[in-house]
N, CA, C and O atoms as a Tinker XYZ file with bonds, in Angstrom:
   488  protein
     1  N     23.035000   32.041000   64.247000    73     2
     2  CA    21.614000   31.770000   64.065000    64     1     3
     3  C     21.277000   31.919000   62.584000    63     2     4     5
     4  O     21.459000   32.987000   62.000000    81     3
     5  N     20.799000   30.865000   62.002000    73     3     6
     6  CA    20.384000   30.884000   60.609000    64     5     7
     7  C     18.890000   31.124000   60.546000    63     6     8     9
     8  O     18.116000   30.585000   61.338000    81     7
     9  N     18.506000   31.947000   59.586000    73     7    10
    10  CA    17.086000   32.197000   59.386000    64     9    11
    11  C     16.748000   32.051000   57.907000    63    10    12    13
    12  O     17.622000   32.099000   57.041000    81    11
    13  N     15.475000   31.874000   57.648000    73    11    14
    14  CA    14.966000   31.806000   56.282000    64    13    15
    15  C     13.543000   32.347000   56.300000    63    14    16    17
    16  O     12.801000   32.128000   57.257000    81    15
    17  N     13.171000   33.046000   55.251000    73    15    18
    18  CA    11.796000   33.539000   55.153000    64    17    19
    19  C     10.856000   32.369000   54.886000    63    18    20    21
    20  O     11.233000   31.381000   54.256000    81    19
    21  N      9.633000   32.502000   55.375000    73    19    22
    22  CA     8.635000   31.445000   55.188000    64    21    23
    23  C      8.411000   31.189000   53.703000    63    22    24    25
    24  O      8.313000   30.036000   53.281000    81    23
    25  N      8.329000   32.252000   52.907000    73    23    26
    26  CA     8.105000   32.094000   51.468000    64    25    27
    27  C      9.249000   31.322000   50.817000    63    26    28    29
    28  O      9.023000   30.513000   49.917000    81    27
    29  N     10.490000   31.575000   51.277000    73    27    30
    30  CA    11.643000   30.841000   50.731000    64    29    31
    31  C     11.612000   29.374000   51.136000    63    30    32    33
    32  O     11.985000   28.502000   50.352000    81    31
    33  N     11.170000   29.103000   52.354000    73    31    34
    34  CA    11.018000   27.723000   52.812000    64    33    35
    35  C      9.976000   26.999000   51.953000    63    34    36    37
    36  O     10.179000   25.851000   51.558000    81    35
    37  N      8.874000   27.670000   51.671000    73    35    38
    38  CA     7.836000   27.061000   50.832000    64    37    39
    39  C      8.347000   26.802000   49.418000    63    38    40    41
    40  O      8.013000   25.786000   48.810000    81    39
    41  N      9.158000   27.721000   48.898000    73    39    42
    42  CA     9.754000   27.510000   47.567000    64    41    43
    43  C     10.674000   26.298000   47.562000    63    42    44    45
    44  O     10.674000   25.521000   46.607000    81    43
    45  N     11.462000   26.130000   48.629000    73    43    46
    46  CA    12.348000   24.969000   48.727000    64    45    47
    47  C     11.534000   23.673000   48.753000    63    46    48    49
    48  O     11.909000   22.686000   48.121000    81    47
    49  N     10.432000   23.682000   49.478000    73    47    50
    50  CA     9.551000   22.503000   49.533000    64    49    51
    51  C      9.016000   22.214000   48.136000    63    50    52    53
    52  O      9.036000   21.070000   47.682000    81    51
    53  N      8.540000   23.250000   47.459000    73    51    54
    54  CA     7.942000   23.079000   46.132000    64    53    55
    55  C      8.959000   22.599000   45.104000    63    54    56    57
    56  O      8.621000   21.834000   44.202000    81    55
    57  N     10.204000   23.047000   45.239000    73    55    58
    58  CA    11.237000   22.701000   44.266000    64    57    59
    59  C     12.010000   21.439000   44.625000    63    58    60    61
    60  O     12.906000   21.030000   43.887000    81    59
    61  N     11.671000   20.821000   45.749000    73    59    62
    62  CA    12.341000   19.595000   46.157000    64    61    63
    63  C     13.787000   19.819000   46.582000    63    62    64    65
    64  O     14.616000   18.918000   46.452000    81    63
    65  N     14.097000   21.011000   47.091000    73    63    66
    66  CA    15.462000   21.333000   47.519000    64    65    67
    67  C     15.702000   20.820000   48.931000    63    66    68    69
    68  O     14.786000   20.350000   49.607000    81    67
    69  N     16.959000   20.922000   49.359000    73    67    70
    70  CA    17.326000   20.492000   50.711000    64    69    71
    71  C     16.596000   21.373000   51.731000    63    70    72    73
    72  O     16.561000   22.597000   51.607000    81    71
    73  N     16.022000   20.724000   52.729000    73    71    74
    74  CA    15.206000   21.415000   53.728000    64    73    75
    75  C     15.805000   21.263000   55.119000    63    74    76    77
    76  O     16.450000   20.257000   55.414000    81    75
    77  N     15.592000   22.268000   55.982000    73    75    78
    78  CA    16.031000   22.104000   57.372000    64    77    79
    79  C     15.164000   21.056000   58.064000    63    78    80    81
    80  O     13.987000   20.895000   57.738000    81    79
    81  N     15.762000   20.342000   59.028000    73    79    82
    82  CA    15.000000   19.331000   59.763000    64    81    83
    83  C     14.097000   19.955000   60.810000    63    82    84    85
    84  O     13.018000   19.437000   61.097000    81    83
    85  N     14.543000   21.077000   61.387000    73    83    86
    86  CA    13.764000   21.752000   62.427000    64    85    87
    87  C     13.866000   23.258000   62.250000    63    86    88    89
    88  O     14.880000   23.778000   61.784000    81    87
    89  N     12.800000   23.949000   62.630000    73    87    90
    90  CA    12.863000   25.400000   62.707000    64    89    91
    91  C     11.885000   25.880000   63.764000    63    90    92    93
    92  O     10.984000   25.155000   64.188000    81    91
    93  N     12.090000   27.120000   64.176000    73    91    94
    94  CA    11.241000   27.705000   65.207000    64    93    95
    95  C     10.614000   28.982000   64.669000    63    94    96    97
    96  O     11.269000   29.794000   64.015000    81    95
    97  N      9.315000   29.138000   64.966000    73    95    98
    98  CA     8.590000   30.343000   64.569000    64    97    99
    99  C      7.527000   30.633000   65.617000    63    98   100   101
   100  O      6.735000   29.762000   65.977000    81    99
   101  N      7.522000   31.840000   66.088000    73    99   102
   102  CA     6.495000   32.288000   67.041000    64   101   103
   103  C      6.386000   31.336000   68.238000    63   102   104   105
   104  O      5.289000   30.937000   68.628000    81   103
   105  N      7.536000   30.981000   68.812000    73   103   106
   106  CA     7.635000   30.088000   69.973000    64   105   107
   107  C      7.128000   28.673000   69.714000    63   106   108   109
   108  O      6.828000   27.944000   70.659000    81   107
   109  N      7.029000   28.278000   68.455000    73   107   110
   110  CA     6.651000   26.913000   68.095000    64   109   111
   111  C      7.825000   26.263000   67.370000    63   110   112   113
   112  O      8.461000   26.883000   66.517000    81   111
   113  N      8.105000   25.013000   67.716000    73   111   114
   114  CA     9.167000   24.271000   67.042000    64   113   115
   115  C      8.531000   23.290000   66.077000    63   114   116   117
   116  O      7.659000   22.507000   66.455000    81   115
   117  N      8.972000   23.336000   64.831000    73   115   118
   118  CA     8.455000   22.466000   63.785000    64   117   119
   119  C      9.525000   21.469000   63.378000    63   118   120   121
   120  O     10.688000   21.829000   63.199000    81   119
   121  N      9.122000   20.210000   63.231000    73   119   122
   122  CA    10.001000   19.129000   62.797000    64   121   123
   123  C      9.548000   18.671000   61.416000    63   122   124   125
   124  O      8.354000   18.637000   61.115000    81   123
   125  N     10.521000   18.321000   60.586000    73   123   126
   126  CA    10.189000   17.830000   59.244000    64   125   127
   127  C      9.960000   16.328000   59.296000    63   126   128   129
   128  O     10.773000   15.567000   59.821000    81   127
   129  N      8.848000   15.934000   58.747000    73   127   130
   130  CA     8.524000   14.523000   58.565000    64   129   131
   131  C      8.190000   14.376000   57.083000    63   130   132   133
   132  O      7.146000   14.836000   56.620000    81   131
   133  N      9.099000   13.722000   56.339000    73   131   134
   134  CA     9.058000   13.707000   54.874000    64   133   135
   135  C      9.106000   15.159000   54.398000    63   134   136   137
   136  O     10.051000   15.869000   54.741000    81   135
   137  N      8.142000   15.620000   53.636000    73   135   138
   138  CA     8.134000   17.019000   53.211000    64   137   139
   139  C      7.091000   17.832000   53.963000    63   138   140   141
   140  O      6.672000   18.889000   53.493000    81   139
   141  N      6.675000   17.355000   55.109000    73   139   142
   142  CA     5.686000   18.058000   55.930000    64   141   143
   143  C      6.341000   18.509000   57.226000    63   142   144   145
   144  O      7.239000   17.846000   57.744000    81   143
   145  N      5.886000   19.634000   57.739000    73   143   146
   146  CA     6.362000   20.125000   59.027000    64   145   147
   147  C      5.209000   20.104000   60.009000    63   146   148   149
   148  O      4.101000   20.545000   59.704000    81   147
   149  N      5.491000   19.578000   61.206000    73   147   150
   150  CA     4.495000   19.577000   62.276000    64   149   151
   151  C      5.137000   20.114000   63.545000    63   150   152   153
   152  O      6.341000   19.965000   63.755000    81   151
   153  N      4.315000   20.747000   64.401000    73   151   154
   154  CA     4.837000   21.258000   65.671000    64   153   155
   155  C      4.605000   20.229000   66.767000    63   154   156   157
   156  O      4.150000   19.115000   66.506000    81   155
   157  N      4.928000   20.623000   68.012000    73   155   158
   158  CA     4.820000   19.684000   69.141000    64   157   159
   159  C      3.396000   19.202000   69.372000    63   158   160   161
   160  O      3.183000   18.113000   69.905000    81   159
   161  N      2.413000   20.020000   68.966000    73   159   162
   162  CA     1.009000   19.637000   69.156000    64   161   163
   163  C      0.479000   18.781000   68.015000    63   162   164   165
   164  O     -0.667000   18.333000   68.048000    81   163
   165  N      1.309000   18.558000   67.013000    73   163   166
   166  CA     0.877000   17.761000   65.870000    64   165   167
   167  C      0.220000   18.582000   64.778000    63   166   168   169
   168  O     -0.245000   18.033000   63.780000    81   167
   169  N      0.177000   19.910000   64.961000    73   167   170
   170  CA    -0.418000   20.776000   63.935000    64   169   171
   171  C      0.559000   20.949000   62.784000    63   170   172   173
   172  O      1.765000   21.067000   63.000000    81   171
   173  N      0.047000   20.964000   61.579000    73   171   174
   174  CA     0.909000   21.117000   60.408000    64   173   175
   175  C      1.314000   22.576000   60.228000    63   174   176   177
   176  O      0.722000   23.486000   60.808000    81   175
   177  N      2.321000   22.763000   59.421000    73   175   178
   178  CA     2.791000   24.103000   59.079000    64   177   179
   179  C      1.647000   24.927000   58.491000    63   178   180   181
   180  O      1.464000   26.094000   58.836000    81   179
   181  N      0.895000   24.310000   57.615000    73   179   182
   182  CA    -0.213000   25.017000   56.968000    64   181   183
   183  C     -1.247000   25.491000   57.988000    63   182   184   185
   184  O     -1.743000   26.613000   57.887000    81   183
   185  N     -1.574000   24.656000   58.960000    73   183   186
   186  CA    -2.585000   25.028000   59.955000    64   185   187
   187  C     -2.058000   26.026000   60.976000    63   186   188   189
   188  O     -2.824000   26.830000   61.507000    81   187
   189  N     -0.766000   25.985000   61.256000    73   187   190
   190  CA    -0.202000   26.831000   62.302000    64   189   191
   191  C      0.229000   28.205000   61.809000    63   190   192   193
   192  O     -0.023000   29.213000   62.468000    81   191
   193  N      0.870000   28.243000   60.662000    73   191   194
   194  CA     1.476000   29.488000   60.208000    64   193   195
   195  C      0.732000   30.106000   59.041000    63   194   196   197
   196  O      0.560000   31.323000   58.979000    81   195
   197  N      0.299000   29.281000   58.131000    73   195   198
   198  CA    -0.242000   29.793000   56.880000    64   197   199
   199  C     -1.749000   30.036000   56.929000    63   198   200   201
   200  O     -2.457000   29.775000   55.956000    81   199
   201  N     -2.230000   30.534000   58.057000    73   199   202
   202  CA    -3.660000   30.840000   58.159000    64   201   203
   203  C     -3.993000   32.135000   57.432000    63   202   204   205
   204  O     -5.117000   32.320000   56.967000    81   203
   205  N     -3.015000   33.030000   57.335000    73   203   206
   206  CA    -3.142000   34.193000   56.459000    64   205   207
   207  C     -1.790000   34.388000   55.786000    63   206   208   209
   208  O     -0.781000   33.858000   56.252000    81   207
   209  N     -1.766000   35.129000   54.719000    73   207   210
   210  CA    -0.531000   35.245000   53.946000    64   209   211
   211  C      0.268000   36.491000   54.297000    63   210   212   213
   212  O      1.206000   36.846000   53.584000    81   211
   213  N     -0.092000   37.157000   55.389000    73   211   214
   214  CA     0.632000   38.358000   55.800000    64   213   215
   215  C      2.012000   38.018000   56.352000    63   214   216   217
   216  O      2.896000   38.875000   56.377000    81   215
   217  N      2.204000   36.782000   56.793000    73   215   218
   218  CA     3.471000   36.409000   57.424000    64   217   219
   219  C      4.439000   35.690000   56.477000    63   218   220   221
   220  O      5.425000   35.125000   56.951000    81   219
   221  N      4.205000   35.687000   55.186000    73   219   222
   222  CA     5.076000   34.972000   54.256000    64   221   223
   223  C      6.493000   35.531000   54.232000    63   222   224   225
   224  O      7.438000   34.806000   53.920000    81   223
   225  N      6.651000   36.814000   54.558000    73   223   226
   226  CA     7.986000   37.413000   54.591000    64   225   227
   227  C      8.620000   37.356000   55.980000    63   226   228   229
   228  O      9.740000   37.830000   56.166000    81   227
   229  N      7.917000   36.781000   56.953000    73   227   230
   230  CA     8.499000   36.587000   58.279000    64   229   231
   231  C      9.604000   35.544000   58.184000    63   230   232   233
   232  O      9.595000   34.679000   57.308000    81   231
   233  N     10.555000   35.646000   59.108000    73   231   234
   234  CA    11.650000   34.687000   59.117000    64   233   235
   235  C     11.450000   33.654000   60.208000    63   234   236   237
   236  O     10.922000   33.947000   61.281000    81   235
   237  N     11.887000   32.432000   59.907000    73   235   238
   238  CA    11.899000   31.359000   60.897000    64   237   239
   239  C     13.354000   31.081000   61.233000    63   238   240   241
   240  O     14.235000   31.256000   60.391000    81   239
   241  N     13.606000   30.652000   62.456000    73   239   242
   242  CA    14.967000   30.333000   62.888000    64   241   243
   243  C     15.217000   28.849000   62.684000    63   242   244   245
   244  O     14.507000   28.005000   63.231000    81   243
   245  N     16.228000   28.545000   61.897000    73   243   246
   246  CA    16.576000   27.149000   61.637000    64   245   247
   247  C     17.348000   26.602000   62.831000    63   246   248   249
   248  O     18.321000   27.202000   63.288000    81   247
   249  N     16.905000   25.469000   63.319000    73   247   250
   250  CA    17.573000   24.803000   64.440000    64   249   251
   251  C     18.493000   23.751000   63.841000    63   250   252   253
   252  O     18.041000   22.773000   63.246000    81   251
   253  N     19.779000   23.968000   64.008000    73   251   254
   254  CA    20.751000   23.032000   63.458000    64   253   255
   255  C     21.071000   21.973000   64.504000    63   254   256   257
   256  O     21.380000   22.277000   65.656000    81   255
   257  N     20.988000   20.738000   64.071000    73   255   258
   258  CA    21.300000   19.635000   64.975000    64   257   259
   259  C     22.780000   19.336000   64.895000    63   258   260   261
   260  O     23.386000   19.426000   63.827000    81   259
   261  N     23.359000   18.983000   66.023000    73   259   262
   262  CA    24.765000   18.629000   66.042000    64   261   263
   263  C     24.994000   17.385000   65.205000    63   262   264   265
   264  O     24.253000   16.406000   65.289000    81   263
   265  N     26.037000   17.451000   64.398000    73   263   266
   266  CA    26.369000   16.336000   63.522000    64   265   267
   267  C     27.755000   15.844000   63.890000    63   266   268   269
   268  O     28.699000   16.631000   63.980000    81   267
   269  N     27.876000   14.554000   64.102000    73   267   270
   270  CA    29.179000   14.001000   64.432000    64   269   271
   271  C     30.086000   14.060000   63.209000    63   270   272   273
   272  O     29.648000   13.878000   62.073000    81   271
   273  N     31.357000   14.320000   63.476000    73   271   274
   274  CA    32.343000   14.335000   62.409000    64   273   275
   275  C     32.836000   12.905000   62.224000    63   274   276   277
   276  O     33.306000   12.264000   63.164000    81   275
   277  N     32.718000   12.424000   60.995000    73   275   278
   278  CA    33.106000   11.048000   60.721000    64   277   279
   279  C     34.610000   10.944000   60.517000    63   278   280   281
   280  O     35.260000   11.889000   60.071000    81   279
   281  N     35.142000    9.791000   60.848000    73   279   282
   282  CA    36.557000    9.549000   60.654000    64   281   283
   283  C     36.834000    9.268000   59.187000    63   282   284   285
   284  O     35.977000    8.764000   58.462000    81   283
   285  N     38.046000    9.604000   58.762000    73   283   286
   286  CA    38.453000    9.320000   57.386000    64   285   287
   287  C     38.706000    7.832000   57.218000    63   286   288   289
   288  O     39.129000    7.157000   58.157000    81   287
   289  N     38.445000    7.316000   56.008000    73   287   290
   290  CA    38.719000    5.892000   55.775000    64   289   291
   291  C     40.214000    5.621000   55.697000    63   290   292   293
   292  O     41.011000    6.515000   55.411000    81   291
   293  N     40.570000    4.390000   55.954000    73   291   294
   294  CA    41.958000    3.968000   55.809000    64   293   295
   295  C     42.206000    3.694000   54.333000    63   294   296   297
   296  O     41.399000    3.045000   53.668000    81   295
   297  N     43.315000    4.189000   53.834000    73   295   298
   298  CA    43.663000    3.976000   52.435000    64   297   299
   299  C     44.718000    2.888000   52.337000    63   298   300   301
   300  O     45.841000    3.035000   52.819000    81   299
   301  N     44.339000    1.823000   51.719000    73   299   302
   302  CA    45.238000    0.688000   51.591000    64   301   303
   303  C     46.158000    0.868000   50.389000    63   302   304   305
   304  O     45.749000    1.377000   49.346000    81   303
   305  N     47.385000    0.448000   50.554000    73   303   306
   306  CA    48.336000    0.484000   49.446000    64   305   307
   307  C     48.231000   -0.783000   48.598000    63   306   308   309
   308  O     48.986000   -0.963000   47.643000    81   307
   309  N     47.299000   -1.649000   48.952000    73   307   310
   310  CA    47.152000   -2.918000   48.248000    64   309   311
   311  C     46.880000   -2.693000   46.760000    63   310   312   313
   312  O     47.415000   -3.417000   45.920000    81   311
   313  N     46.057000   -1.701000   46.427000    73   311   314
   314  CA    45.744000   -1.425000   45.028000    64   313   315
   315  C     47.013000   -1.085000   44.253000    63   314   316   317
   316  O     47.210000   -1.525000   43.120000    81   315
   317  N     47.851000   -0.306000   44.882000    73   315   318
   318  CA    49.081000    0.124000   44.221000    64   317   319
   319  C     50.020000   -1.067000   44.042000    63   318   320   321
   320  O     50.645000   -1.217000   42.992000    81   319
   321  N     50.118000   -1.898000   45.051000    73   319   322
   322  CA    51.071000   -3.003000   45.013000    64   321   323
   323  C     50.695000   -4.072000   43.993000    63   322   324   325
   324  O     51.561000   -4.827000   43.550000    81   323
   325  N     49.422000   -4.150000   43.612000    73   323   326
   326  CA    48.999000   -5.156000   42.647000    64   325   327
   327  C     49.184000   -4.698000   41.207000    63   326   328   329
   328  O     48.825000   -5.425000   40.280000    81   327
   329  N     49.734000   -3.516000   41.004000    73   327   330
   330  CA    49.954000   -3.009000   39.650000    64   329   331
   331  C     50.934000   -3.911000   38.910000    63   330   332   333
   332  O     51.885000   -4.431000   39.494000    81   331
   333  N     50.685000   -4.086000   37.613000    73   331   334
   334  CA    51.508000   -5.000000   36.821000    64   333   335
   335  C     52.772000   -4.359000   36.288000    63   334   336   337
   336  O     53.757000   -5.053000   36.037000    81   335
   337  N     52.762000   -3.044000   36.111000    73   335   338
   338  CA    53.957000   -2.377000   35.606000    64   337   339
   339  C     54.104000   -1.005000   36.271000    63   338   340   341
   340  O     53.223000   -0.558000   37.006000    81   339
   341  N     55.222000   -0.356000   36.000000    73   339   342
   342  CA    55.502000    0.930000   36.665000    64   341   343
   343  C     54.485000    2.001000   36.302000    63   342   344   345
   344  O     54.066000    2.772000   37.165000    81   343
   345  N     54.084000    2.058000   35.043000    73   343   346
   346  CA    53.137000    3.085000   34.599000    64   345   347
   347  C     51.807000    2.936000   35.335000    63   346   348   349
   348  O     51.241000    3.914000   35.825000    81   347
   349  N     51.320000    1.707000   35.404000    73   347   350
   350  CA    50.066000    1.443000   36.121000    64   349   351
   351  C     50.243000    1.729000   37.613000    63   350   352   353
   352  O     49.343000    2.259000   38.265000    81   351
   353  N     51.409000    1.372000   38.140000    73   351   354
   354  CA    51.718000    1.624000   39.543000    64   353   355
   355  C     51.625000    3.121000   39.852000    63   354   356   357
   356  O     50.991000    3.508000   40.833000    81   355
   357  N     52.247000    3.962000   39.029000    73   355   358
   358  CA    52.226000    5.410000   39.256000    64   357   359
   359  C     50.830000    5.995000   39.055000    63   358   360   361
   360  O     50.414000    6.902000   39.777000    81   359
   361  N     50.123000    5.470000   38.076000    73   359   362
   362  CA    48.751000    5.945000   37.827000    64   361   363
   363  C     47.871000    5.662000   39.045000    63   362   364   365
   364  O     47.131000    6.538000   39.494000    81   363
   365  N     47.948000    4.451000   39.576000    73   363   366
   366  CA    47.139000    4.095000   40.749000    64   365   367
   367  C     47.558000    4.906000   41.974000    63   366   368   369
   368  O     46.716000    5.314000   42.774000    81   367
   369  N     48.821000    5.129000   42.109000    73   367   370
   370  CA    49.314000    5.908000   43.258000    64   369   371
   371  C     48.799000    7.339000   43.195000    63   370   372   373
   372  O     48.380000    7.893000   44.212000    81   371
   373  N     48.826000    7.942000   42.010000    73   371   374
   374  CA    48.320000    9.300000   41.838000    64   373   375
   375  C     46.817000    9.352000   42.123000    63   374   376   377
   376  O     46.344000   10.273000   42.789000    81   375
   377  N     46.071000    8.373000   41.625000    73   375   378
   378  CA    44.629000    8.327000   41.888000    64   377   379
   379  C     44.339000    8.254000   43.389000    63   378   380   381
   380  O     43.458000    8.946000   43.899000    81   379
   381  N     45.090000    7.409000   44.079000    73   379   382
   382  CA    44.904000    7.259000   45.521000    64   381   383
   383  C     45.255000    8.547000   46.257000    63   382   384   385
   384  O     44.541000    8.960000   47.170000    81   383
   385  N     46.344000    9.170000   45.864000    73   383   386
   386  CA    46.750000   10.427000   46.501000    64   385   387
   387  C     45.747000   11.535000   46.231000    63   386   388   389
   388  O     45.459000   12.337000   47.120000    81   387
   389  N     45.207000   11.593000   45.008000    73   387   390
   390  CA    44.186000   12.593000   44.693000    64   389   391
   391  C     42.947000   12.394000   45.570000    63   390   392   393
   392  O     42.356000   13.361000   46.049000    81   391
   393  N     42.564000   11.143000   45.773000    73   391   394
   394  CA    41.410000   10.832000   46.623000    64   393   395
   395  C     41.689000   11.253000   48.063000    63   394   396   397
   396  O     40.822000   11.827000   48.722000    81   395
   397  N     42.888000   10.971000   48.549000    73   395   398
   398  CA    43.261000   11.373000   49.909000    64   397   399
   399  C     43.205000   12.888000   50.068000    63   398   400   401
   400  O     42.649000   13.390000   51.045000    81   399
   401  N     43.771000   13.612000   49.120000    73   399   402
   402  CA    43.786000   15.073000   49.194000    64   401   403
   403  C     42.361000   15.608000   49.216000    63   402   404   405
   404  O     42.045000   16.499000   50.005000    81   403
   405  N     41.502000   15.073000   48.359000    73   403   406
   406  CA    40.107000   15.513000   48.322000    64   405   407
   407  C     39.407000   15.238000   49.658000    63   406   408   409
   408  O     38.713000   16.106000   50.187000    81   407
   409  N     39.591000   14.028000   50.201000    73   407   410
   410  CA    38.974000   13.679000   51.476000    64   409   411
   411  C     39.497000   14.553000   52.616000    63   410   412   413
   412  O     38.728000   15.007000   53.463000    81   411
   413  N     40.813000   14.784000   52.628000    73   411   414
   414  CA    41.393000   15.645000   53.666000    64   413   415
   415  C     40.863000   17.062000   53.550000    63   414   416   417
   416  O     40.542000   17.695000   54.556000    81   415
   417  N     40.773000   17.550000   52.356000    73   415   418
   418  CA    40.245000   18.900000   52.115000    64   417   419
   419  C     38.810000   19.012000   52.648000    63   418   420   421
   420  O     38.480000   19.959000   53.363000    81   419
   421  N     37.967000   18.045000   52.298000    73   419   422
   422  CA    36.572000   18.062000   52.757000    64   421   423
   423  C     36.481000   17.949000   54.271000    63   422   424   425
   424  O     35.658000   18.619000   54.896000    81   423
   425  N     37.320000   17.106000   54.866000    73   423   426
   426  CA    37.284000   16.910000   56.316000    64   425   427
   427  C     37.742000   18.167000   57.042000    63   426   428   429
   428  O     37.155000   18.547000   58.055000    81   427
   429  N     38.777000   18.810000   56.538000    73   427   430
   430  CA    39.253000   20.051000   57.153000    64   429   431
   431  C     38.176000   21.122000   57.073000    63   430   432   433
   432  O     37.949000   21.841000   58.046000    81   431
   433  N     37.515000   21.240000   55.942000    73   431   434
   434  CA    36.430000   22.214000   55.821000    64   433   435
   435  C     35.288000   21.899000   56.779000    63   434   436   437
   436  O     34.690000   22.809000   57.353000    81   435
   437  N     34.984000   20.623000   56.954000    73   435   438
   438  CA    33.945000   20.216000   57.899000    64   437   439
   439  C     34.330000   20.614000   59.327000    63   438   440   441
   440  O     33.497000   21.104000   60.089000    81   439
   441  N     35.595000   20.400000   59.679000    73   439   442
   442  CA    36.076000   20.792000   61.006000    64   441   443
   443  C     36.031000   22.307000   61.199000    63   442   444   445
   444  O     35.653000   22.788000   62.267000    81   443
   445  N     36.414000   23.051000   60.176000    73   443   446
   446  CA    36.353000   24.515000   60.247000    64   445   447
   447  C     34.921000   24.975000   60.456000    63   446   448   449
   448  O     34.668000   25.844000   61.291000    81   447
   449  N     33.978000   24.404000   59.709000    73   447   450
   450  CA    32.566000   24.760000   59.880000    64   449   451
   451  C     32.085000   24.455000   61.287000    63   450   452   453
   452  O     31.349000   25.247000   61.877000    81   451
   453  N     32.494000   23.314000   61.830000    73   451   454
   454  CA    32.089000   22.912000   63.179000    64   453   455
   455  C     32.658000   23.889000   64.216000    63   454   456   457
   456  O     31.941000   24.315000   65.121000    81   455
   457  N     33.931000   24.241000   64.088000    73   455   458
   458  CA    34.560000   25.195000   65.018000    64   457   459
   459  C     33.852000   26.545000   64.919000    63   458   460   461
   460  O     33.555000   27.166000   65.939000    81   459
   461  N     33.584000   26.994000   63.708000    73   459   462
   462  CA    32.899000   28.279000   63.539000    64   461   463
   463  C     31.502000   28.268000   64.156000    63   462   464   465
   464  O     31.086000   29.248000   64.773000    81   463
   465  N     30.780000   27.163000   63.989000    73   463   466
   466  CA    29.430000   27.095000   64.573000    64   465   467
   467  C     29.498000   27.076000   66.100000    63   466   468   469
   468  O     28.628000   27.641000   66.763000    81   467
   469  N     30.528000   26.429000   66.666000    73   467   470
   470  CA    30.704000   26.422000   68.120000    64   469   471
   471  C     31.047000   27.816000   68.623000    63   470   472   473
   472  O     30.561000   28.235000   69.673000    81   471
   473  N     31.878000   28.534000   67.885000    73   471   474
   474  CA    32.226000   29.901000   68.280000    64   473   475
   475  C     31.013000   30.814000   68.218000    63   474   476   477
   476  O     30.870000   31.707000   69.054000    81   475
   477  N     30.133000   30.606000   67.238000    73   475   478
   478  CA    28.931000   31.428000   67.108000    64   477   479
   479  C     27.940000   31.181000   68.245000    63   478   480   481
   480  O     27.168000   32.071000   68.602000    81   479
   481  N     27.962000   29.975000   68.811000    73   479   482
   482  CA    27.055000   29.649000   69.912000    64   481   483
   483  C     27.456000   30.324000   71.219000    63   482   484   485
   484  O     26.632000   30.496000   72.117000    81   483
   485  N     28.745000   30.708000   71.316000    73   483   486
   486  CA    29.231000   31.310000   72.569000    64   485   487
   487  C     28.872000   32.751000   72.677000    63   486   488
   488  O     29.207000   33.398000   73.669000    81   487
């Protein structure tokens, strides 16, 4: 369960930082529409929560939506085969391999995060 203080959420909004799509506070679920949050009744964050400033240090629970894991792209050897000489051939091959390693690294980390989030839900 991820949480964030209301004041920190407001700072993220003000600074244009990445924002959660949904969160829950006081049995109300808020959805982000552009940079505004509204609950199921259509009330804005300002009208629902910020009626007094005593709750700015309260925490809201971030609702994480399931995200599908995308498949890795196919890496064609065509770029390598069109090289005009050995030096260019090796340079292109190294570039392609570096890209593959980076993509594999990112994908493995994404899978680890997904497994960890599933374990936390249990």
